[in-house]
C-alpha positions in Angstrom: -59.3 13.1 -56.1 -56.5 14.9 -54.6 -58.4 17.5 -53.0 -60.5 14.9 -51.6 -57.7 13.4 -50.1 -56.4 16.7 -48.6 -59.8 17.7 -47.2 -60.1 14.5 -44.9 -60.0 16.2 -41.8 -62.2 19.3 -43.0 -65.3 19.7 -41.0 -68.5 22.0 -41.2 -67.8 23.1 -44.6 -71.2 22.4 -46.0 -72.7 24.3 -43.1 -70.5 27.1 -43.7 -71.3 27.3 -47.4 -75.1 27.4 -46.6 -74.5 30.1 -44.0 -72.2 32.3 -46.5 -75.1 32.0 -48.8 -77.8 33.0 -46.2 -75.8 35.9 -45.0 -75.7 37.3 -48.5 -79.5 36.7 -49.2 -80.2 38.0 -45.8 -78.7 41.5 -46.0 -79.9 41.7 -49.9 -83.5 41.3 -48.8 -83.7 41.8 -44.9 -82.0 40.8 -41.5 -82.4 37.8 -39.5 -80.7 36.1 -36.5 -77.8 33.6 -36.7 -77.1 30.7 -34.2 -75.7 31.8 -30.8 -73.0 29.5 -31.5 -70.8 30.5 -34.6 -68.7 27.7 -34.4 -71.5 25.5 -35.4 -71.8 27.2 -38.7 -67.9 27.8 -39.5 -65.8 25.7 -37.6 -63.8 26.6 -34.6 -61.6 29.1 -36.6 -61.5 31.9 -34.6 -61.4 34.9 -37.1 -64.4 33.4 -38.6 -66.1 33.2 -35.2 -65.3 36.7 -34.4 -67.0 37.5 -37.9 -70.4 36.1 -37.0 -70.4 37.5 -33.6 -70.0 40.8 -35.0 -72.7 40.2 -37.6 -75.4 39.4 -34.8 -74.2 42.9 -32.9 -73.7 44.7 -36.0 -76.2 47.6 -36.5 -75.8 51.3 -37.3 -72.7 52.5 -35.5 -72.0 49.3 -34.0 -68.3 48.6 -33.7 -67.0 46.1 -36.7 -64.6 44.6 -34.1 -65.7 43.0 -31.0 -63.4 42.8 -28.0 -63.5 39.1 -26.8 -62.6 38.0 -23.3 -59.4 37.1 -24.5 -58.2 40.6 -25.4 -55.9 42.5 -23.2 -57.2 45.5 -21.6 -56.9 48.8 -24.0 -56.6 46.7 -26.8 -58.1 47.7 -30.2 -58.8 47.1 -33.7 -58.4 49.3 -36.8 -61.7 50.5 -38.4 -63.6 49.9 -34.8 -66.6 52.3 -35.0 -67.3 52.2 -31.0 -66.1 54.7 -28.5 -64.3 54.1 -25.2 -67.7 54.2 -23.5 -69.1 51.5 -25.7 -71.5 53.6 -27.3 -71.5 54.0 -31.1 -70.1 57.1 -32.9 -72.0 59.6 -34.9 -72.4 58.0 -38.3 -69.8 60.1 -40.1 -67.6 59.8 -42.8 -65.0 57.2 -42.4 -61.4 57.4 -43.5 -60.8 56.7 -47.2 -60.4 52.8 -47.6 -62.1 51.9 -44.3 -64.6 49.1 -44.9 -67.9 50.4 -43.0 -70.0 48.3 -41.2 -73.3 47.0 -42.7 -76.6 46.6 -41.0 -79.6 48.6 -40.0 -80.8 50.1 -36.8 -83.5 47.7 -36.2 -81.0 45.1 -36.0 -79.2 46.9 -33.5 -82.4 47.6 -31.4 -83.2 43.9 -31.6 -79.9 43.0 -30.1 -80.4 45.6 -27.5 -83.9 44.6 -26.6 -82.7 40.8 -26.0 -79.8 42.1 -23.7 -82.2 44.1 -21.4 -81.3 47.2 -19.5 -78.0 47.4 -18.0 -76.9 44.6 -20.1 -73.9 44.8 -22.4 -74.6 43.8 -26.2 -72.3 40.5 -25.6 -74.7 39.3 -23.1 -77.2 38.8 -25.7 -75.0 36.3 -27.5 -76.1 34.1 -24.8 -79.8 34.2 -25.5 -81.4 31.3 -27.7 -81.3 32.4 -31.3 -82.9 30.6 -34.3 -80.6 28.1 -36.0 -79.5 28.1 -39.4 -82.2 26.0 -40.7 -85.0 27.8 -38.8 -83.6 31.1 -40.7 -83.6 29.4 -44.1 -87.1 27.8 -43.6 -89.1 31.0 -42.0 -87.1 34.2 -42.8 -85.5 33.8 -46.5 -89.1 32.9 -48.4 -90.6 35.7 -46.0 -87.6 38.2 -47.5 -88.6 37.6 -50.9 -92.0 38.3 -51.1 -94.8 36.4 -52.2 -93.7 34.4 -55.1 -90.1 35.7 -55.2 -87.1 33.5 -56.2 -83.3 34.0 -56.2 -82.2 34.4 -59.6 -78.5 33.4 -59.6 -76.7 34.7 -62.6 -73.2 33.7 -63.3 -71.1 33.3 -66.4 -71.5 29.8 -66.5 -74.5 27.6 -65.8 -73.9 24.6 -63.0 -74.4 22.5 -66.0 -72.9 21.6 -69.1 -74.8 20.9 -72.1 -73.5 18.2 -74.4 -75.7 17.9 -78.0 -76.9 14.5 -79.1 -78.8 13.5 -82.0 -82.4 14.7 -82.9 -81.7 18.0 -80.7 -81.5 16.0 -77.7 -78.9 17.2 -75.1 -77.4 15.6 -72.3 -76.6 18.0 -68.8 -73.8 17.3 -66.8 -72.9 19.2 -63.6 -70.3 21.6 -64.0 -67.3 21.6 -62.0 -65.6 24.7 -60.2 -65.7 26.6 -56.8 -68.8 28.9 -57.5 -70.9 25.7 -58.6 -70.0 24.1 -54.8 -70.6 27.1 -53.2 -74.1 28.1 -54.7 -75.3 24.4 -53.6 -75.6 25.8 -50.3 -78.8 27.6 -51.8 -81.4 25.0 -51.3 -84.1 26.4 -49.3 -85.8 28.8 -51.4 -87.1 28.7 -55.2 -84.0 29.5 -57.5 -83.2 29.8 -60.9 -79.8 29.9 -62.6 -79.0 32.2 -65.3 -75.7 31.7 -67.5 -74.0 30.4 -70.3 -74.9 26.5 -71.2 -71.3 25.7 -72.2 -72.2 25.1 -75.7 -72.4 27.7 -78.7 -76.2 27.3 -80.0 -76.8 29.1 -83.1 -79.9 27.5 -84.6 -83.4 28.4 -83.6 -84.4 24.6 -83.1 -81.4 23.8 -81.1 -81.8 27.0 -78.7 -85.8 25.8 -78.4 -84.9 22.3 -77.5 -81.9 23.3 -75.1 -84.2 25.9 -73.0 -86.8 23.1 -72.5 -84.0 20.7 -71.1 -82.5 23.3 -69.0 -85.8 24.5 -67.6 -86.0 21.2 -65.8 -82.9 21.9 -63.9 -84.2 25.4 -63.2 -81.6 26.9 -65.6 -82.0 29.8 -68.1 -79.4 29.9 -71.1 -77.6 33.0 -72.2 -76.5 32.3 -75.9 -73.1 33.6 -76.6 -71.6 33.5 -80.1 -68.1 31.6 -80.4 -66.7 35.0 -81.5 -68.4 37.0 -78.8 -67.4 34.7 -76.2 -63.7 34.6 -77.2 -63.5 38.3 -76.8 -65.6 38.6 -73.7 -64.4 35.7 -71.8 -60.9 34.6 -72.9 -60.5 38.3 -73.8 -61.2 40.9 -71.1 -62.5 38.6 -68.4 -59.4 36.0 -68.6 -56.8 38.4 -70.3 -57.4 41.7 -68.7 -59.4 41.6 -65.5 -58.0 38.1 -64.0 -54.5 39.0 -64.1 -55.1 42.5 -62.9 -57.3 41.3 -59.7 -54.5 38.6 -58.6 -51.6 41.6 -59.1 -50.2 40.2 -62.3 -50.8 43.5 -64.2 -52.0 44.1 -67.6 -50.7 42.3 -70.6 -48.7 44.0 -73.1 -50.7 45.2 -75.9 -54.0 43.8 -74.1 -53.6 41.0 -77.1 -55.3 37.5 -77.0 -55.3 34.6 -79.3 -57.0 36.3 -82.2 -54.9 39.3 -81.5 -57.7 41.8 -80.8 -57.1 45.1 -79.0 -58.5 46.3 -75.4 -61.3 48.2 -76.9 -62.8 45.3 -78.9 -62.6 43.1 -75.9 -64.2 45.9 -73.6 -66.9 46.2 -76.4 -67.9 42.7 -76.4 -67.7 42.4 -72.6 -70.5 45.2 -72.7 -72.4 43.4 -75.2 -72.0 40.0 -73.0 -73.3 41.5 -70.1 -76.2 43.3 -72.0 -77.3 40.0 -73.1 -77.3 38.8 -69.6 -79.2 41.9 -68.7 -81.8 41.1 -71.2 -82.5 37.3 -70.5 -82.8 38.4 -66.6 -85.5 41.2 -67.4 -87.4 38.8 -69.2 -87.8 36.2 -66.5 -87.8 38.2 -63.4 -90.8 39.5 -61.7 -91.7 41.6 -58.3 -90.2 40.2 -55.3 -87.1 38.2 -56.9 -83.6 38.7 -56.0 -80.9 38.8 -58.5 -77.7 37.6 -57.0 -74.7 38.4 -59.7 -71.4 36.6 -59.5 -67.7 37.7 -60.4 -65.8 39.9 -62.6 -67.4 38.4 -65.7 -70.7 40.9 -64.8 -69.3 44.0 -63.2 -71.5 45.9 -65.5 -74.8 44.1 -64.9 -76.1 45.5 -61.8 -76.2 49.1 -63.7 -77.8 47.5 -66.7 -80.4 45.8 -64.4 -81.2 49.1 -62.8 -81.6 51.0 -65.7 -84.4 48.6 -66.7 -86.4 48.4 -63.3 -84.9 50.6 -60.1 -86.9 48.7 -58.0 -84.8 45.5 -58.6 -83.2 43.9 -55.6 -79.6 43.1 -56.9 -76.5 41.8 -55.2 -73.1 41.6 -56.5 -70.4 39.1 -55.1 -66.8 38.9 -56.4 -65.0 35.5 -56.2 -61.6 36.7 -56.6 -59.2 39.3 -54.8 -60.0 42.8 -55.3 -56.5 44.7 -55.9 -55.5 47.6 -53.6 -56.1 50.6 -55.4 -52.7 51.6 -56.7 -53.2 48.1 -58.8 -56.5 48.7 -59.8 -56.0 52.3 -61.0 -54.2 50.8 -64.0 -57.3 49.7 -65.6 -58.2 51.9 -68.4 -62.1 52.0 -67.5 -61.4 51.7 -63.9 -64.3 54.1 -63.1 -67.2 52.5 -65.4 -67.0 49.3 -63.9 -66.9 51.1 -60.1 -69.8 53.1 -60.9 -71.6 49.9 -62.2 -71.2 47.9 -59.3 -72.1 50.5 -57.0 -75.9 50.4 -58.5 -76.2 47.1 -56.6 -77.8 47.1 -53.1 -75.3 44.7 -51.6 -71.6 44.2 -52.8 -69.8 41.5 -51.2 -66.1 40.0 -51.1 -64.6 37.0 -49.5 -62.5 39.1 -46.9 -62.5 42.4 -45.1 -58.9 43.2 -47.1 -60.9 43.0 -50.3 -63.7 44.9 -49.3 -61.4 47.5 -48.1 -59.5 47.7 -51.4 -63.1 48.3 -53.1 -63.8 51.1 -50.7 -60.4 52.7 -51.1 -60.9 52.6 -54.8 -64.1 54.4 -54.7 -63.2 56.9 -52.3 -60.0 57.7 -54.5 -61.0 57.5 -58.0 -64.9 58.4 -57.7 -64.3 60.8 -54.8 -67.4 59.2 -52.8 -67.5 59.1 -49.3 -67.3 55.8 -47.1 -69.8 55.8 -44.5 -70.9 53.4 -42.0 -73.3 51.0 -44.1 -71.2 51.2 -46.9 -70.5 53.5 -50.0 -72.9 56.8 -50.3 -73.6 56.9 -53.9 -76.3 58.7 -55.5 -78.2 59.6 -52.5 -78.4 56.2 -50.6 -76.0 53.8 -49.1 -74.4 50.9 -50.9 -73.9 47.8 -48.7 -70.4 46.7 -48.8 -69.3 43.6 -46.5 -67.1 40.5 -46.6 -68.9 37.0 -46.6 -66.3 34.0 -46.0 -67.3 31.0 -47.7 -66.8 27.1 -46.9 -66.2 24.0 -48.6 -68.7 20.9 -48.9 -66.8 18.7 -46.6 -69.1 16.3 -46.3 -68.9 15.5 -50.3 -65.0 15.1 -49.8 -65.6 13.0 -46.8 -67.6 10.6 -48.7 -65.2 10.8 -51.6 -62.6 9.1 -49.4 -64.4 5.7 -49.8 -63.8 6.1 -53.8 -61.0 3.5 -55.3 -59.6 6.3 -57.2 -59.3 8.5 -54.0 -57.7 5.5 -52.0 -55.3 5.2 -54.9 -54.1 8.6 -54.6 -53.8 8.6 -51.0 -51.5 5.2 -51.1 -49.9 7.4 -53.5 -49.0 10.3 -51.5 -48.2 8.0 -48.5 -45.5 6.3 -51.0 -44.1 9.5 -52.3 -44.0 11.2 -48.7 -42.7 8.2 -46.7 -40.1 8.8 -44.1 -39.7 12.7 -43.8 -40.8 14.0 -40.2 -41.9 17.5 -39.6 
């Protein structure tokens, strides 16, 4: 309710969130155009608008930073890959820690063709492009292939199950930023894979909950309470989460049940294998598997070991720390190598992506190239994908009596002060 009150002035969040999802899926399965006016997707934020402009222009060797009309003569940006003449440099090895640009030559060719001979790439931005809705309706299904689906896998399903009598189940929409973000994936067939929020150990219970969850396009991964404690409360939230937020590693790697780091890592590995087994059972040719967050960093490798041709993406919903902080993790190399098995690695911001590339170059001795990280003879795409909120949902919440009460309380508490 408080968030609803604070988000009253927000606009374009739902479209931004849906555009974020489409950018990820497009890069994972292919490439498509974006609207000519980026502000219609992400609002008027200058940094995000520039981000979308760059995505339209971006190709093999195309500049990461676009110099706009407001830029002063001679100004430049760190990480730009183009020369003073406007021609892209040869795709050479980038400096350690520099995030390479994503894209493919065919995208650059299409942009050049649209602009015509003798015109700059920026001129092509004035050409009419497909709307976000047209991209979703026409391009994403084609990228998936015949019968292809998006398999969205996260630690938690978007619904939480509550057991009733006679093996009946009540499903309630889960809360959280990830659930809100994934609401933007509505234009293609999708399935959700994750923990149902309750421990189900008996066969009858597992059978009945599977049937109920299937109605919501959800597939459960059953974790025992002990495994859940060591995997989620232990390694994920006791080790990774604090480290990724610059809080360091806990003394002795302890959790409530006083297990050590080794036992937590073992549980983390086992849980990731259970997710992989479930996905291998339900996936088929043409599917895209979209892995989410630090809970599933081993999953891309496990999936590729099962089927090298799987299309796999991994997105981190938290910061990725600097190399100096990340190197404190005992199994630091193992996690990086597992994530790099994905076809696309995404982060919220350019800074997080840069930290990831720096860790890969410093710890694994890999090369950062235009398009991503060179790993096992291929380029793993690494990029930043900003995400929005469902502003319309918050706006509608302003009509709720509970929210109106919160607003009245805020006005009373902060009455008088001026800024």
